[in-house]
C-alpha positions, 0 to 999 in steps of 0.5 A: 545479516544482522545479529538475531540472538544466534537464531537462523530465523529471519527477523522482520520488523514491520512498521505500520500495521494498518489494513495492509501492514497487519495482513503482511505481518500476520502472514510473516508470523504464521510462516515462522519468521521472527516478527516484531511490529509497531504501529503509532496506535498500539491497539491496532497492532495488539491482535497480531500477538495472537499470531506470534508477532511481538508488539513493541512500543517504539520503532527502535524496539521493533528494529533492534536486531532485525535482519529486515525492516519493512515499512507499510505506512500512509505516506513518505512523511510517516515513513521517515518519521518512523525510521528516525525514531528507529535510527538509534537501534537500526542494524548496520546492513539491514535490508529495508523493504520500503513497501509504502506508496510514497511516490518518486519524489517521496522516495528521495529523502528515504533513499538518502536516509538509508544511505546515511544509516548503511541500510540496504534499500529496496523500493517495493510498493505492492499491487493489491488491497486487503483481500489479496494482502490477507491471502499473501497474493499481492504483486510486489514491484521491486527495485534493489541490488542483486545481492539482497534479493534472496533475503528480500525474496523470503519476505516477498514470497510470503506476502505476495504471489508475484515479484516483479524486479524492475531495477537494481537501484532502489533509490532510482524510484523505478518501482514507485513510478510503475506503482503510480502508473498502475494506480492511475488506472485503478483510480480511473476504474474506481471513479468510472464505476461510481459515476456510472452507478450515480448516473444510472440512479439519476436516470432511473436506470437499474444498475443491474441492467447496466451490468447485464448489458456489458456482461461477458463482453470487452467492457466487463471486468472482475474489478468492476464487478467487485466494486459494483457489489459494494455500491449495490450492497450499500456497504463499504468495508475498506480495502483501499480507503477514500483518504488513501486514494486521495493521497495517491491521486495527489502523488500521481498528479505531482509526478505527472506535473514534474514530468511535463505530462498533463493529466485530467482524469486523476485530478478530477478523481482527486476532487471526487475523493475530497468531496467524499471525505468531506461527506464523512466517507474518508475511512470507507473503501475508495468506491464510496467516492460514488457519493461525491456525485450527490449533494450532502 
């Protein structure tokens, strides 16, 4: 374990305090861990000081002396850039929990970086969005060596309610590949909901009649109800943004192409997210892809 100024308290550096990273860091700090946070836009990290986290100016300052480095950034390029900035201060043997959604190919340079800097690498993307992150109820999909799982588990048990270990080699990408499969289904549900509501509007059907028609049956599901409420309320607070969903759609499509699998729904979803971005909905919840069904 890295030197933590003679303290037995686990020290965690959280790099990236967006929607998900901020919630994770807050829960870790409230649980009594020594938490240091960094975000490219410092103002987004500042509120975490009230919960006991130490806000730093650079990734290197955040990771200095840390037992665990947790990355929760937009994509693989952002993760690699942050770790390169942190490199001079990275403690040898620190556990790196790479929890961003970067895809299997995006994981390759990250695993290589971990090997070059003697970091214990754990591929650990999560299932869940803002609300479960705030409640510490994420599902962690993890791949990493047995001898770091206890230390990693001290973090996972705080930020999530379920940890599913799917491999012993973080560099294998087993967890990241599983995350892409799950997200392909998530994107299908988001766009299916939006298109059903758009069609209802176009045909003059009350969308509540649609929801009533399937209520309690095999076609009903909590996720549909949750996303439907956003469209009905005409309010789209972000838990998984349109822009992030478009990025994930690209990762899924690229992974499928590399595996010789033809996908039709996910590329179509990516196009809907692109149109919604152009309409100015990029930072709203992915459900705002609903607007892609209409001009303007």
